[in-house]
GUKOL-484943 format. One record per residue (C-alpha): residue number from 1; residue in one letter; x, y, z. Coordinates in Angstrom, 3 decimals, m for minus. Each point is the difference from the previous one (the first is absolute). Layout:
GUKOL-484943
voza NUM fike A px X py Y pz Z .
...
This chain:
GUKOL-484943
voza 1 fike M px 113.515 py 134.510 pz 169.680 .
voza 2 fike D px 0.412 py m3.720 pz m0.708 .
voza 3 fike T px 1.649 py m0.271 pz m3.415 .
voza 4 fike S px 1.053 py m3.630 pz 0.186 .
voza 5 fike P px m1.825 py m2.360 pz m2.362 .
voza 6 fike A px m2.675 py m2.131 pz 1.556 .
voza 7 fike P px 0.577 py m3.777 pz m0.073 .
voza 8 fike I px m0.682 py m1.576 pz m3.367 .
voza 9 fike S px m2.430 py m2.912 pz m0.051 .
voza 10 fike S px m2.281 py m1.780 pz m2.426 .
voza 11 fike P px m2.718 py 2.328 pz m1.285 .
voza 12 fike D px m3.504 py m0.388 pz 1.362 .
voza 13 fike K px m2.489 py m1.657 pz m2.330 .
voza 14 fike G px m1.864 py 3.296 pz m0.361 .
voza 15 fike L px 3.223 py 1.724 pz m1.132 .
voza 16 fike E px 1.397 py m2.758 pz m2.144 .
voza 17 fike G px 2.336 py 1.426 pz m2.629 .
voza 18 fike W px 0.964 py 3.101 pz 2.029 .
voza 19 fike P px 3.127 py m1.059 pz 1.893 .
voza 20 fike D px 2.211 py 2.658 pz m1.590 .
voza 21 fike W px m2.003 py 3.055 pz 1.057 .
voza 22 fike S px 1.539 py 2.420 pz 2.506 .
voza 23 fike I px m2.310 py 2.079 pz 2.176 .
voza 24 fike L px 0.560 py 3.097 pz 2.138 .
voza 25 fike V px m2.476 py 0.510 pz 2.870 .
voza 26 fike V px m0.226 py 3.494 pz 1.520 .
voza 27 fike D px m2.110 py 0.512 pz 3.149 .
voza 28 fike D px 0.700 py 1.731 pz 3.332 .
voza 29 fike E px m2.132 py m2.493 pz 1.965 .
voza 30 fike Q px 2.348 py m2.781 pz 1.046 .
voza 31 fike G px m2.861 py m2.475 pz 0.397 .
voza 32 fike M px m1.225 py 0.558 pz m3.570 .
voza 33 fike L px 3.583 py m0.093 pz m1.294 .
voza 34 fike N px 0.647 py m3.350 pz 1.693 .
voza 35 fike F px m3.320 py m1.389 pz m1.279 .
voza 36 fike L px 0.744 py 0.921 pz m3.624 .
voza 37 fike V px 3.593 py m1.239 pz 0.107 .
voza 38 fike K px m1.061 py m3.284 pz 1.641 .
voza 39 fike T px m2.756 py m0.468 pz m2.594 .
voza 40 fike L px 2.077 py 0.787 pz m3.088 .
voza 41 fike A px 3.496 py m1.259 pz 0.862 .
voza 42 fike P px m0.757 py m3.731 pz m0.475 .
voza 43 fike R px m1.684 py 0.690 pz m3.320 .
voza 44 fike C px 2.317 py 2.456 pz m1.746 .
voza 45 fike H px 3.687 py 0.187 pz m0.845 .
voza 46 fike F px 0.731 py 2.509 pz 2.749 .
voza 47 fike V px m1.764 py 2.699 pz 1.994 .
voza 48 fike M px 1.443 py 3.235 pz 1.375 .
voza 49 fike S px m1.552 py 2.277 pz 2.594 .
voza 50 fike A px 0.160 py 3.709 pz 0.889 .
voza 51 fike T px m1.836 py 2.204 pz 2.504 .
voza 52 fike S px m0.088 py 3.259 pz m2.000 .
voza 53 fike A px 0.021 py 1.327 pz m3.552 .
voza 54 fike E px 3.519 py 1.331 pz 0.548 .
voza 55 fike E px 1.312 py m3.427 pz 1.044 .
voza 56 fike G px m1.778 py m1.618 pz m2.922 .
voza 57 fike A px 1.482 py 2.550 pz m2.422 .
voza 58 fike D px 3.495 py m0.651 pz 1.376 .
voza 59 fike W px m0.417 py m3.720 pz m0.600 .
voza 60 fike L px m1.425 py 0.409 pz m3.508 .
voza 61 fike H px 2.894 py 2.286 pz m0.898 .
voza 62 fike G px 2.291 py m3.009 pz m0.260 .
voza 63 fike H px m2.341 py m2.978 pz m0.302 .
voza 64 fike H px m2.764 py m1.338 pz m2.202 .
voza 65 fike A px m3.586 py m0.685 pz 1.030 .
voza 66 fike D px m2.747 py m1.444 pz m2.169 .
voza 67 fike L px m2.695 py 1.099 pz 2.434 .
voza 68 fike V px m0.325 py 2.578 pz 2.786 .
voza 69 fike I px m2.695 py m0.426 pz 2.645 .
voza 70 fike L px m0.376 py 3.469 pz 1.470 .
voza 71 fike D px m1.995 py 1.428 pz 2.905 .
voza 72 fike I px m1.583 py 3.386 pz m0.714 .
voza 73 fike S px 0.423 py 1.393 pz 3.530 .
voza 74 fike L px 3.727 py 0.119 pz 0.678 .
voza 75 fike P px 2.108 py 2.260 pz 2.225 .
voza 76 fike G px 1.396 py 2.872 pz m2.045 .
voza 77 fike K px m0.804 py m0.524 pz m3.661 .
voza 78 fike S px m3.340 py m1.675 pz m0.731 .
voza 79 fike G px m0.270 py m3.114 pz m2.097 .
voza 80 fike V px m1.921 py 1.775 pz m2.767 .
voza 81 fike T px 2.573 py 2.817 pz m0.183 .
voza 82 fike W px 2.864 py m2.487 pz m0.228 .
voza 83 fike L px m1.869 py m2.054 pz m2.606 .
voza 84 fike K px m0.330 py 3.101 pz m2.200 .
voza 85 fike E px 3.746 py 0.621 pz 0.343 .
voza 86 fike L px 0.764 py m3.627 pz m0.853 .
voza 87 fike R px m2.028 py 0.182 pz m3.197 .
voza 88 fike E px 1.591 py 3.328 pz m0.969 .
voza 89 fike Q px 3.435 py m1.579 pz 0.518 .
voza 90 fike G px m0.938 py m2.824 pz m2.360 .
voza 91 fike F px m0.763 py m2.854 pz 2.416 .
voza 92 fike S px m2.043 py m2.436 pz m2.089 .
voza 93 fike G px m0.659 py m2.727 pz 2.561 .
voza 94 fike E px m3.365 py m0.815 pz 1.512 .
voza 95 fike V px m1.200 py 1.884 pz 3.113 .
voza 96 fike I px m2.740 py m1.035 pz 2.430 .
voza 97 fike L px m1.189 py 2.723 pz 2.384 .
voza 98 fike I px m1.447 py m1.004 pz 3.394 .
voza 99 fike T px m1.726 py 2.173 pz 2.613 .
voza 100 fike A px m2.284 py m0.187 pz 3.008 .
voza 101 fike F px m1.731 py 3.303 pz m0.787 .
voza 102 fike A px m1.223 py 0.718 pz m3.499 .
voza 103 fike D px m2.856 py 1.451 pz m1.936 .
voza 104 fike L px m0.842 py 0.107 pz m3.690 .
voza 105 fike D px 2.120 py 3.119 pz m0.596 .
voza 106 fike T px 3.042 py m1.667 pz 1.572 .
voza 107 fike A px m0.444 py m3.094 pz m2.145 .
voza 108 fike I px m0.310 py 2.088 pz m3.163 .
voza 109 fike E px 3.106 py 2.003 pz 0.919 .
voza 110 fike A px 1.939 py m3.209 pz 0.607 .
voza 111 fike L px m0.940 py m1.502 pz m3.355 .
voza 112 fike R px 0.790 py 3.245 pz m1.811 .
voza 113 fike A px 3.393 py 0.039 pz 1.690 .
voza 114 fike G px 0.752 py m3.360 pz m1.631 .
voza 115 fike A px m1.105 py m2.619 pz 2.508 .
voza 116 fike S px m0.702 py m3.457 pz m1.391 .
voza 117 fike D px m2.404 py m0.878 pz 2.794 .
voza 118 fike F px m1.521 py 1.466 pz 3.178 .
voza 119 fike I px m0.805 py m2.045 pz 3.143 .
voza 120 fike L px m1.697 py 1.024 pz 3.228 .
voza 121 fike K px 1.290 py m1.203 pz 3.376 .
voza 122 fike P px m0.617 py m2.327 pz 1.662 .
voza 123 fike F px 0.305 py m2.685 pz m2.651 .
voza 124 fike R px 0.553 py m3.743 pz 0.010 .
voza 125 fike V px 2.701 py m2.074 pz m1.663 .
voza 126 fike P px m2.113 py m0.929 pz m3.077 .
voza 127 fike Q px m0.648 py 3.678 pz m0.724 .
voza 128 fike I px 3.651 py 1.010 pz m0.132 .
voza 129 fike L px 0.946 py m3.161 pz m1.926 .
voza 130 fike N px m2.697 py 0.701 pz m2.588 .
voza 131 fike A px 1.187 py 3.597 pz m0.349 .
voza 132 fike V px 3.590 py m1.168 pz m0.525 .
voza 133 fike K px m1.216 py m2.623 pz m2.476 .
voza 134 fike H px m1.867 py 2.646 pz m2.010 .
voza 135 fike C px 3.129 py 2.165 pz m0.092 .
voza 136 fike F px 2.036 py m2.936 pz m1.229 .
voza 137 fike E px m2.531 py m0.741 pz m2.741 .
voza 138 fike R px m0.051 py 3.663 pz m1.060 .
voza 139 fike S px 3.778 py 0.077 pz m0.199 .
voza 140 fike R px 0.089 py m3.287 pz m1.921 .
voza 141 fike L px m2.585 py 1.228 pz m2.485 .
voza 142 fike R px 1.979 py 3.205 pz m0.621 .
voza 143 fike R px 3.089 py m2.025 pz m0.814 .
voza 144 fike E px m1.956 py m2.416 pz m2.203 .
voza 145 fike N px m1.642 py 2.863 pz m1.898 .
voza 146 fike F px 3.389 py 1.574 pz m0.618 .
voza 147 fike V px 1.434 py m3.287 pz m1.259 .
voza 148 fike L px m3.079 py m0.631 pz m2.173 .
voza 149 fike R px 0.159 py 3.451 pz m1.600 .
voza 150 fike R px 3.709 py m0.531 pz m0.655 .
voza 151 fike A px m0.633 py m3.427 pz m1.528 .
voza 152 fike V px m2.807 py 1.277 pz m2.241 .
voza 153 fike A px 2.098 py 2.949 pz m1.144 .
voza 154 fike S px 2.935 py m2.209 pz m0.968 .
voza 155 fike S px m1.781 py m3.178 pz m1.085 .
voza 156 fike N px 1.029 py m1.420 pz m3.344 .
voza 157 fike G px m1.425 py m3.483 pz m0.233 .
voza 158 fike R px 1.779 py m1.248 pz 3.106 .
voza 159 fike N px m2.717 py m2.535 pz 0.787 .
voza 160 fike Q px 2.086 py m2.607 pz m1.733 .
voza 161 fike A px 1.126 py m3.496 pz 0.820 .
voza 162 fike L px 3.421 py m1.608 pz m0.297 .
voza 163 fike V px m0.897 py m1.444 pz m3.409 .
voza 164 fike G px 2.042 py m2.625 pz m1.801 .
voza 165 fike A px 0.918 py m3.677 pz 0.092 .
voza 166 fike S px 3.648 py 0.374 pz m0.982 .
voza 167 fike E px 2.700 py m1.310 pz 2.310 .
voza 168 fike A px 1.026 py 3.566 pz 0.869 .
voza 169 fike M px m3.527 py 0.933 pz 1.127 .
voza 170 fike Q px m0.426 py m3.242 pz 1.912 .
voza 171 fike R px 3.188 py 0.764 pz 1.924 .
voza 172 fike L px m1.197 py 3.529 pz 0.703 .
voza 173 fike R px m3.392 py m1.170 pz 1.288 .
voza 174 fike A px 1.692 py m2.564 pz 2.237 .
voza 175 fike S px 2.262 py 2.703 pz 1.444 .
voza 176 fike V px m2.969 py 2.302 pz 0.616 .
voza 177 fike A px m1.853 py m2.802 pz 1.798 .
voza 178 fike R px 2.983 py m0.542 pz 2.313 .
voza 179 fike V px 0.657 py 3.682 pz 0.702 .
voza 180 fike A px m3.554 py 1.342 pz 0.385 .
voza 181 fike P px m0.808 py m1.447 pz 3.458 .
voza 182 fike V px 3.077 py 1.500 pz 1.698 .
voza 183 fike D px 0.283 py 3.646 pz 1.017 .
voza 184 fike S px 3.545 py 0.553 pz m1.267 .
voza 185 fike T px 1.167 py 2.861 pz m2.202 .
voza 186 fike V px m0.029 py m0.954 pz m3.688 .
voza 187 fike L px 2.095 py 1.373 pz m2.877 .
voza 188 fike L px m1.349 py m0.542 pz m3.522 .
voza 189 fike Q px 2.413 py 0.425 pz m2.895 .
voza 190 fike G px m0.759 py m0.069 pz m3.693 .
voza 191 fike E px m0.274 py 2.136 pz m3.115 .
voza 192 fike S px m2.704 py 2.621 pz m0.396 .
voza 193 fike G px m3.346 py m1.550 pz m0.844 .
voza 194 fike T px 0.699 py m3.471 pz 1.402 .
voza 195 fike G px m2.707 py 0.332 pz 2.655 .
voza 196 fike K px 1.863 py 0.888 pz 3.197 .
voza 197 fike E px m2.943 py 1.879 pz 1.507 .
voza 198 fike L px m2.337 py m2.844 pz m0.971 .
voza 199 fike V px 2.221 py m2.449 pz 1.893 .
voza 200 fike A px 0.151 py 2.373 pz 2.983 .
voza 201 fike R px m3.799 py 0.246 pz 0.062 .
voza 202 fike T px m0.257 py m3.795 pz m0.241 .
voza 203 fike L px 2.400 py m0.410 pz 2.927 .
voza 204 fike H px m2.026 py 2.510 pz 2.015 .
voza 205 fike A px m3.364 py m1.575 pz m0.854 .
voza 206 fike N px 1.229 py m3.434 pz 1.087 .
voza 207 fike G px 1.925 py 1.145 pz 3.060 .
voza 208 fike P px m0.756 py 0.680 pz 3.677 .
voza 209 fike R px m0.817 py 3.664 pz m0.739 .
voza 210 fike A px m2.529 py m0.664 pz m2.762 .
voza 211 fike N px m2.711 py 1.901 pz 1.903 .
voza 212 fike G px 2.220 py 3.082 pz 0.257 .
voza 213 fike P px 0.696 py 2.600 pz m2.705 .
voza 214 fike F px 2.406 py m0.441 pz m2.901 .
voza 215 fike V px 1.660 py 3.385 pz m0.574 .
voza 216 fike P px 2.240 py 0.311 pz m3.100 .
voza 217 fike L px 2.474 py 2.795 pz m0.691 .
voza 218 fike N px 1.916 py 0.467 pz m3.252 .
voza 219 fike C px 3.232 py 1.495 pz 1.344 .
voza 220 fike A px 0.909 py 1.275 pz m3.472 .
voza 221 fike A px m3.179 py 2.099 pz m0.180 .
voza 222 fike V px 0.644 py 2.149 pz 3.091 .
voza 223 fike S px 2.565 py 2.791 pz 0.036 .
voza 224 fike P px 2.895 py m0.430 pz 2.467 .
voza 225 fike E px m1.082 py 3.168 pz 1.820 .
voza 226 fike L px m3.440 py m1.439 pz 0.794 .
voza 227 fike M px 0.936 py m3.650 pz 0.550 .
voza 228 fike E px 0.613 py 0.196 pz 3.760 .
voza 229 fike S px m3.333 py 1.721 pz 0.619 .
voza 230 fike E px m1.794 py m2.436 pz m2.334 .
voza 231 fike L px 1.318 py m2.982 pz 1.940 .
voza 232 fike F px 0.096 py 1.220 pz 3.576 .
voza 233 fike G px m2.433 py 2.932 pz 0.048 .
voza 234 fike H px 0.739 py 3.436 pz 1.420 .
voza 235 fike A px m0.989 py 2.277 pz 2.840 .
voza 236 fike R px m1.694 py 3.347 pz m0.452 .
voza 237 fike G px 2.602 py 2.633 pz m0.889 .
voza 238 fike A px 2.712 py m2.601 pz m0.696 .
voza 239 fike F px 0.923 py 1.842 pz m3.205 .
voza 240 fike T px m1.253 py 2.812 pz m2.189 .
voza 241 fike G px m3.505 py m0.816 pz m1.146 .
voza 242 fike A px m0.703 py m2.541 pz 2.773 .
voza 243 fike A px m3.089 py 1.844 pz 1.234 .
voza 244 fike R px m1.347 py m3.146 pz 1.655 .
voza 245 fike A px 1.283 py m3.340 pz 1.187 .
voza 246 fike R px m0.156 py m2.887 pz m2.456 .
voza 247 fike E px 0.190 py m3.734 pz 0.507 .
voza 248 fike G px 2.495 py m1.933 pz m2.126 .
voza 249 fike L px m0.380 py m3.295 pz m1.816 .
voza 250 fike F px 1.491 py m1.916 pz 2.933 .
voza 251 fike H px m3.016 py 1.142 pz 2.015 .
voza 252 fike Y px m2.501 py m1.124 pz m2.622 .
voza 253 fike A px 1.726 py m3.379 pz m0.340 .
voza 254 fike Q px m0.291 py m0.796 pz 3.732 .
voza 255 fike G px m1.239 py m3.551 pz 0.446 .
voza 256 fike G px 0.683 py m0.799 pz m3.649 .
voza 257 fike T px 2.752 py 0.235 pz m2.610 .
voza 258 fike L px 2.059 py 2.919 pz m1.299 .
voza 259 fike F px 1.294 py m0.743 pz m3.507 .
voza 260 fike L px 2.954 py 2.107 pz m1.173 .
voza 261 fike D px 0.219 py m0.375 pz m3.770 .
voza 262 fike E px 3.180 py 1.154 pz m1.790 .
voza 263 fike V px 1.725 py 0.182 pz 3.393 .
voza 264 fike A px 3.361 py 0.557 pz m1.718 .
voza 265 fike E px m1.172 py 3.532 pz m0.798 .
voza 266 fike L px m0.039 py 1.027 pz 3.671 .
voza 267 fike P px 2.589 py 2.714 pz 0.798 .
voza 268 fike L px 2.774 py m1.144 pz 2.345 .
voza 269 fike P px m1.154 py 2.186 pz 2.943 .
voza 270 fike I px m3.509 py m1.513 pz m0.197 .
voza 271 fike Q px 1.557 py m3.467 pz m0.186 .
voza 272 fike A px 1.632 py 0.649 pz 3.379 .
voza 273 fike T px m3.313 py 1.125 pz 1.515 .
voza 274 fike L px m1.805 py m3.013 pz m1.466 .
voza 275 fike L px 2.638 py m2.337 pz 1.428 .
voza 276 fike R px m0.501 py 1.458 pz 3.473 .
voza 277 fike A px m3.786 py m0.389 pz m0.320 .
voza 278 fike I px 0.336 py m3.670 pz m0.969 .
voza 279 fike E px 2.481 py m0.714 pz 2.798 .
voza 280 fike D px m1.840 py 1.855 pz 2.775 .
voza 281 fike L px m3.563 py m0.548 pz m1.240 .
voza 282 fike K px m0.605 py 3.675 pz 0.741 .
voza 283 fike I px m0.180 py 3.151 pz m2.096 .
voza 284 fike R px 0.297 py 3.699 pz 0.753 .
voza 285 fike P px m2.110 py 2.331 pz m2.196 .
voza 286 fike V px 1.932 py 2.918 pz m1.485 .
voza 287 fike G px 0.174 py 2.884 pz 2.476 .
voza 288 fike S px m1.426 py m2.087 pz 2.844 .
voza 289 fike E px 1.580 py m1.361 pz 3.167 .
voza 290 fike Q px m2.493 py m2.847 pz 0.207 .
voza 291 fike L px 1.055 py m3.570 pz m0.679 .
voza 292 fike V px m2.841 py m1.998 pz m1.542 .
voza 293 fike P px 0.149 py m3.801 pz 0.432 .
voza 294 fike L px m0.439 py m2.085 pz m3.140 .
voza 295 fike N px m1.961 py m3.177 pz m0.577 .
voza 296 fike L px 0.307 py m0.911 pz m3.675 .
voza 297 fike R px 1.796 py m2.091 pz m2.582 .
voza 298 fike I px 2.360 py 1.592 pz m2.495 .
voza 299 fike M px 0.501 py m1.203 pz m3.552 .
voza 300 fike A px 2.284 py 1.651 pz m2.513 .
voza 301 fike A px 0.635 py m0.389 pz m3.721 .
voza 302 fike S px 2.567 py 1.127 pz m2.520 .
voza 303 fike N px 0.526 py m0.435 pz m3.733 .
voza 304 fike R px 3.724 py 0.351 pz 0.613 .
voza 305 fike R px 2.149 py m2.489 pz 1.891 .
voza 306 fike L px 0.460 py 1.567 pz 3.427 .
voza 307 fike A px 3.285 py m1.857 pz 0.442 .
voza 308 fike D px 1.335 py 1.948 pz m3.000 .
voza 309 fike E px m1.388 py 3.242 pz 1.449 .
voza 310 fike V px 1.794 py m0.749 pz 3.275 .
voza 311 fike A px 3.261 py m0.640 pz m1.853 .
voza 312 fike A px m0.415 py 3.315 pz m1.827 .
voza 313 fike G px m0.554 py 1.868 pz 3.273 .
voza 314 fike R px m3.567 py 0.985 pz m0.859 .
voza 315 fike F px m1.723 py m2.242 pz 2.549 .
voza 316 fike R px 0.835 py m0.705 pz 3.632 .
voza 317 fike K px 1.310 py m3.488 pz 0.635 .
voza 318 fike D px m1.612 py m0.203 pz 3.443 .
voza 319 fike L px m3.406 py 0.967 pz m1.398 .
voza 320 fike Y px 0.423 py m2.529 pz m2.813 .
voza 321 fike F px 0.567 py m2.777 pz 2.530 .
voza 322 fike R px m3.018 py 1.158 pz 2.040 .
voza 323 fike L px m2.267 py m0.101 pz m3.055 .
voza 324 fike Q px 1.451 py m3.252 pz m1.293 .
voza 325 fike V px m1.242 py m2.275 pz 2.796 .
voza 326 fike V px m1.938 py m1.811 pz m2.729 .
voza 327 fike E px 0.873 py 0.713 pz m3.634 .
voza 328 fike L px m2.090 py m1.024 pz m2.999 .
voza 329 fike S px 1.076 py 0.464 pz m3.623 .
voza 330 fike L px m2.690 py 0.413 pz m2.656 .
voza 331 fike P px 0.751 py m1.366 pz m3.478 .
voza 332 fike P px m0.336 py 2.257 pz m3.066 .
voza 333 fike L px m2.689 py m1.039 pz m2.466 .
voza 334 fike R px 2.590 py m0.956 pz m2.639 .
voza 335 fike E px 1.074 py m2.821 pz 2.343 .
voza 336 fike H px m3.496 py m1.528 pz 0.258 .
voza 337 fike K px m1.594 py 0.701 pz m3.379 .
voza 338 fike A px m1.943 py m3.249 pz 0.284 .
voza 339 fike D px m2.314 py 1.913 pz 2.340 .
voza 340 fike I px m0.933 py 2.618 pz m2.636 .
voza 341 fike P px m3.196 py m1.789 pz m1.199 .
voza 342 fike A px m1.242 py m0.357 pz 3.581 .
voza 343 fike L px 0.855 py 3.631 pz 0.764 .
voza 344 fike V px m1.768 py 1.213 pz m3.157 .
voza 345 fike Q px m3.108 py m1.973 pz 0.942 .
voza 346 fike H px 0.150 py 1.323 pz 3.571 .
voza 347 fike F px 0.283 py 3.634 pz m1.121 .
voza 348 fike M px m2.795 py m0.448 pz m2.535 .
voza 349 fike E px m2.335 py m1.349 pz 2.682 .
voza 350 fike Q px 1.011 py 2.696 pz 2.445 .
voza 351 fike L px 0.020 py 3.066 pz m2.240 .
voza 352 fike A px m2.826 py m0.617 pz m2.471 .
voza 353 fike P px m2.826 py 0.306 pz 2.588 .
voza 354 fike A px 1.636 py 3.080 pz 1.527 .
voza 355 fike L px 0.212 py 1.659 pz m3.434 .
voza 356 fike G px m3.490 py m1.135 pz m1.011 .
voza 357 fike V px 1.206 py m1.859 pz m3.096 .
voza 358 fike A px 0.033 py m3.612 pz m1.183 .
voza 359 fike P px 3.201 py m2.046 pz 0.381 .
voza 360 fike L px 2.063 py m0.452 pz m3.160 .
voza 361 fike A px 0.701 py m3.319 pz m1.669 .
voza 362 fike I px 3.780 py m0.468 pz m0.257 .
voza 363 fike S px 1.355 py m2.200 pz m2.769 .
voza 364 fike A px 2.919 py m2.395 pz 0.315 .
voza 365 fike Q px 2.015 py 2.168 pz m2.396 .
voza 366 fike E px m0.608 py 3.069 pz 2.144 .
voza 367 fike L px 1.092 py m1.883 pz 3.119 .
voza 368 fike D px 3.121 py m0.990 pz m1.902 .
voza 369 fike Y px 0.741 py 3.665 pz m0.760 .
voza 370 fike L px m0.424 py 0.778 pz 3.707 .
voza 371 fike A px 2.411 py m2.793 pz 0.889 .
voza 372 fike Q px 2.644 py 1.337 pz m2.422 .
voza 373 fike Y px 0.061 py 3.375 pz 1.743 .
voza 374 fike D px 2.429 py 0.611 pz 2.883 .
voza 375 fike W px m2.354 py 2.039 pz 2.267 .
voza 376 fike P px 2.302 py 2.638 pz 1.531 .
voza 377 fike G px m2.995 py 1.191 pz 2.045 .
voza 378 fike N px m0.770 py m3.568 pz 1.089 .
voza 379 fike V px m3.505 py m1.002 pz 1.157 .
voza 380 fike R px m1.059 py 3.636 pz 0.403 .
voza 381 fike E px 0.769 py 0.674 pz m3.673 .
voza 382 fike L px m2.002 py m3.072 pz m1.037 .
voza 383 fike R px m2.945 py 1.165 pz 2.086 .
voza 384 fike N px 0.181 py 3.474 pz m1.545 .
voza 385 fike L px 0.059 py m1.547 pz m3.478 .
voza 386 fike I px m3.127 py m2.062 pz 0.751 .
voza 387 fike E px m1.793 py 3.052 pz 1.386 .
voza 388 fike R px 0.816 py 2.079 pz m3.096 .
voza 389 fike S px m1.030 py m2.883 pz m2.256 .
voza 390 fike L px m3.358 py m0.356 pz 1.737 .
voza 391 fike I px m0.623 py 3.709 pz m0.453 .
voza 392 fike L px 0.996 py m0.129 pz m3.698 .
voza 393 fike G px m1.927 py m3.223 pz m0.671 .
voza 394 fike S px 2.921 py m2.143 pz m1.222 .
voza 395 fike L px 3.310 py m1.239 pz 1.331 .
voza 396 fike N px 2.404 py 2.898 pz m0.423 .
voza 397 fike I px 2.974 py m1.964 pz m1.370 .
voza 398 fike S px 1.221 py 3.085 pz m1.844 .
voza 399 fike A px 0.900 py 1.522 pz 3.371 .
voza 400 fike L px 2.639 py m2.728 pz 0.302 .
voza 401 fike Y px 0.984 py m0.271 pz m3.672 .
voza 402 fike P px m0.491 py 3.362 pz m1.750 .
voza 403 fike G px m1.378 py m0.496 pz m3.508 .
voza 404 fike D px m1.110 py m3.372 pz m1.255 .
voza 405 fike P px 0.519 py m2.635 pz 2.716 .
voza 406 fike V px 1.210 py m2.654 pz m2.426 .
voza 407 fike R px 2.548 py 2.287 pz m1.695 .
voza 408 fike S px 1.037 py 1.547 pz 3.304 .
voza 409 fike A px 0.776 py m3.392 pz 1.451 .
voza 410 fike G px 3.094 py m0.233 pz m2.219 .
voza 411 fike T px 2.445 py 2.114 pz m1.948 .
voza 412 fike E px m0.666 py 1.096 pz m3.576 .
voza 413 fike A px 2.123 py m2.912 pz m1.146 .
voza 414 fike G px m2.267 py m2.367 pz 1.904 .
voza 415 fike A px 2.532 py m0.917 pz 2.709 .
voza 416 fike P px m1.371 py m0.166 pz 3.558 .
voza 417 fike M px 0.400 py 3.185 pz 1.996 .
voza 418 fike D px 1.541 py m0.498 pz 3.463 .
voza 419 fike L px m2.131 py 0.897 pz 3.016 .
voza 420 fike A px 2.259 py 2.849 pz 1.130 .
voza 421 fike T px m0.490 py 1.689 pz m3.365 .
voza 422 fike L px m3.754 py m0.524 pz 0.163 .
voza 423 fike E px m0.068 py 1.490 pz 3.477 .
voza 424 fike K px 2.031 py 3.022 pz m1.066 .
voza 425 fike Q px m2.145 py 0.486 pz m3.100 .
voza 426 fike H px m3.185 py m0.099 pz 2.040 .
voza 427 fike I px 1.180 py 2.402 pz 2.722 .
voza 428 fike L px 1.350 py 2.527 pz m2.485 .
voza 429 fike S px m3.209 py m0.258 pz m2.001 .
voza 430 fike V px m2.086 py 0.760 pz 3.087 .
voza 431 fike L px 2.285 py 2.933 pz 0.872 .
voza 432 fike D px m0.376 py 1.320 pz m3.511 .
voza 433 fike S px m3.791 py m0.325 pz 0.144 .
voza 434 fike V px m0.151 py 2.264 pz 3.082 .
voza 435 fike Q px 2.549 py 2.499 pz m1.344 .
voza 436 fike G px 2.674 py m1.088 pz 2.448 .
voza 437 fike D px m2.114 py 0.404 pz 3.158 .
voza 438 fike K px 1.740 py m2.530 pz 2.253 .
voza 439 fike T px m2.601 py 0.163 pz 2.743 .
voza 440 fike R px m2.805 py m0.827 pz m2.441 .
voza 441 fike A px 2.099 py m2.639 pz m1.774 .
voza 442 fike A px 0.838 py m1.696 pz 3.302 .
voza 443 fike E px m3.697 py m0.059 pz 0.867 .
voza 444 fike L px m0.882 py m1.622 pz m3.334 .
voza 445 fike L px 2.809 py m2.535 pz 0.333 .
voza 446 fike G px m0.911 py m0.831 pz 3.596 .
voza 447 fike V px 3.438 py 0.858 pz 1.415 .
voza 448 fike S px 1.322 py 2.772 pz 2.221 .
voza 449 fike R px 1.513 py 3.105 pz m1.577 .
voza 450 fike R px 3.345 py m0.854 pz 1.623 .
voza 451 fike T px 0.001 py m3.439 pz m1.632 .
voza 452 fike L px m0.792 py 1.534 pz m3.395 .
voza 453 fike E px 2.739 py 2.627 pz 0.357 .
voza 454 fike R px 2.580 py m2.642 pz 0.906 .
voza 455 fike R px m1.004 py m2.135 pz m2.981 .
voza 456 fike V px 0.168 py 2.951 pz m2.430 .
voza 457 fike A px 3.348 py 1.089 pz 1.448 .
voza 458 fike E px 1.403 py m3.485 pz m0.682 .
voza 459 fike W px m0.785 py 0.503 pz m3.687 .
voza 460 fike G px 1.647 py 3.412 pz m0.100 .
voza 461 fike H px m3.249 py 1.930 pz m0.560 .
voza 462 fike G px 0.480 py 3.025 pz 2.213 .
voza 463 fike S px m2.119 py 2.970 pz 0.932 .
voza 464 fike Q px 0.569 py 1.611 pz m3.384 .
voza 465 fike A px m2.407 py m2.476 pz m1.584 .
voza 466 fike F px m2.332 py m0.718 pz 2.896 .
voza 467 fike G px 0.388 py 2.660 pz 2.616 .
voza 468 fike R px m3.343 py 0.300 pz 1.748 .
C-alpha cells in the first residue's frame, strides 16, 4: 500500500477551495487505482491508496481521511461490508462506492450502508470530479448548518458595528483594519461586555477566511470534563456514554475561525493540548489514534489579564505567547462615555424593529444620567438597558438609579454621589430584586456570574446574603 502523500499542487479550477482534503482510494485493480490517484493528486491536499479493505482499515486506524473512494468488489471483505463497519465505528467522512457490476438492489444496499455516492465503471474524469465535488459540498453544508444552528441558539444582538467616534474607538477600528487581513492568532483582552466577540467577528468578516465559518466557544460555559471532547471531538467508545463518534469544534471551524472566549477558564491540561494543536496544526480526537490536519485561524479572548494569570500559575506561559501574536485591548465604556449617545441610537434602531415596537425619544437629561453611570457591564449592559426600556415603553433609568433618578443622583444632603457608590448601589439593588439569584442578576446586568461574584466579594457581601 502506498501511504505517502501525493505531491501538492495548485487545485484544479473545478476543485477550487478544496486543497486541504485528504482522500483514501481503495481498489484491487492497479490500473483503476493509478487512474484515480493521478486524477485526484494534483487537485487535493494528498491522496492515499490501498488494495483491500484490510489495508484501508489499517491506514485509517492512525490517519484522517475526508473522503474514501471504495470499490465494492474487493478481495476478502467487500466494500459494502467494510463501509457498514466504518459507519458503525463512527467514521463520518464521505464515501463514494464504485463498481463494474451493479444492479438496483446493489445500489440501494450501498446507499443504506452509508455511501454518499455510487458510480459505475468505467467512468471518465469529469464524473469522478463531480462526485468528489458533491461530497465536498455536502460536507461543507453540514458544517455550515451546525455553525448556523449554534449561532441562532446563542445570538444576542451580535449583528452590531464598532460604534463610536471617540478617540478610543477610532484607535480600535484602526487596529482591526490592520489586523483583519493577516491570518495570525489574535488575543482580545477587555472587561466583560466590552465587545470582544463583536471585534472577533469583525476581524473574521474582513479577513482571508471570511467565507469560512466563525465558530465561538465560551470556555467558561463548558465543564472541564467535557472540554476536550467539545474542542477536539471523540471516537466511539472513548468514554462512558460515547455511543457514537462526534466531531469537535475544531472540525466545524475548518476553513474559518475558532473563537475561544474566556480562554483563561481552560483547565491546565486542556491548555497543554490546545498548545500542541496550535503548534502542530493537527488534533487528535479523544480516544482516537487519528491525527486530523487543521486549516483555521484561532482567536481568543479574556476578561482577565492573561499575563497576571501566567504570573499566578493559572495559565501556561507558552500558550499565552502563542495566543498573543497580535493583542488588542478593548476599552471599558466608562473610558469612552462620549460614545453613549451613538450607542443608544444604534441599539434603538437595531432592537426596536426586532421587538416590533417604536424607538424611544431620549432627552438630553436622560443621556446625562446615562453618562453619570459607571457601566460595570459595559456596552452589553447598555444594550440590555435599551432592550428593557423598549419593552417597558420608557427609558428605564430606575434600573441604574433605584428610586427617583434626580434624588438618586446624589446623597440625601445633596452632595454628588461617587460613581463607585452608584455602581455598588445599582448592583446590590438588582441582586435584591431577584432575591440574591446571582445568575439572574448577572444576566440583567449584562456581565458574567464570575464578574458579579468578584465585585460582590470586594464589598464583603458573601454567600450569606446572596448565595445562589
